C-alpha positions, 0 to 999 in steps of 0.5 A, spaced: 228 635 956 225 628 956 229 626 950 226 623 944 219 624 947 220 632 946 223 631 939 217 627 937 212 632 940 216 638 936 216 634 930 209 632 930 207 638 926 211 636 920 206 630 918 200 632 915 196 635 920 188 635 921 188 642 923 191 644 917 190 638 913 197 639 909 205 639 911 208 645 913 211 650 908 217 651 912 220 649 919 224 655 922 229 654 928 231 660 932 236 661 937 238 667 940 240 672 946 236 677 950 237 683 946 234 680 940 228 683 938 223 682 932 220 688 930 212 689 929 210 685 922 205 680 919 206 673 916 202 670 910 203 663 914 199 660 919 204 659 925 205 654 930 211 657 935 214 652 939 219 654 945 224 648 946 228 652 952 227 659 955 221 664 953 218 668 948 214 674 949 209 676 944 205 683 943 199 681 938 195 685 934 189 682 930 188 684 923 182 688 924 187 693 928 190 695 921 187 702 921 191 703 927 198 701 925 202 705 921 205 702 915 209 704 909 215 702 905 222 704 906 229 704 904 233 698 906 239 698 910 244 694 914 249 695 920 256 695 919 261 694 924 267 699 924 274 698 927 272 702 933 266 697 934 261 702 933 255 700 928 254 704 922 247 704 918 248 704 911 242 705 906 242 700 900 240 705 895 240 700 890 235 695 893 227 696 892 224 699 898 221 694 903 214 694 907 215 696 914 212 698 921 215 704 924 212 703 931 215 700 937 209 697 941 214 697 947 214 705 947 209 707 941 210 715 939 203 717 940 204 724 938 207 721 931 202 715 931 196 718 935 191 712 931 195 707 935 191 709 941 185 705 938 189 699 937 188 693 942 195 689 943 195 682 947 201 680 950 203 673 952 209 669 954 211 662 951 215 658 955 219 652 954 214 646 952 209 651 950 206 652 943 203 658 940 198 658 934 199 665 931 194 666 925 196 669 919 196 676 918 196 677 925 201 683 927 206 681 932 213 683 936 217 678 939 222 678 945 226 673 948 230 670 954 237 669 953 239 662 950 232 661 947 231 656 943 224 655 938 222 652 932 216 654 928 212 651 923 209 655 917 203 653 913 201 657 907 195 661 909 188 660 905 187 666 900 180 666 902 175 671 905 179 673 911 185 675 906 180 679 902 177 682 908 184 684 910 186 687 903 180 691 903 182 694 910 189 695 908 186 699 902 181 703 906 187 705 911 191 707 906 186 712 903 184 715 909 191 716 911 192 720 904 186 724 905 
């Protein structure tokens, strides 16, 4: 790294920016190892994702692929480590169900989710010193290299026609699946 110039570049989005016209709603610091994987999800934020060291690999799907992506609500659970170092999954039955995408885009079960064949995933890698703009409502799955360090800046999305279009698509997807 080149000292202060790298940090100046990373922290520049914290100022009011011309591309979003506002300050970020959140700044997140990510430090992880190679086995850490983020399951497929979407966010209601415009996302500037900056990799400081290492590499992140993204699988991206546009909001228009919503009809092909399985989505439901599920009982939350946590992992608990036993005395023998094995992990046990414990349901949090006293918690509300949470939205989740049960599909692994690295190994999709096309027998269970045949409509995913029609999805058009994009793959990209973001290396140290690079930034990815991830638009709001885009589905994404993330893997990383060992020791990866990243910072991302979330800007709340505009609840405009794009959001209304996604809500319509989401509703229609639910209707067609239940018939």
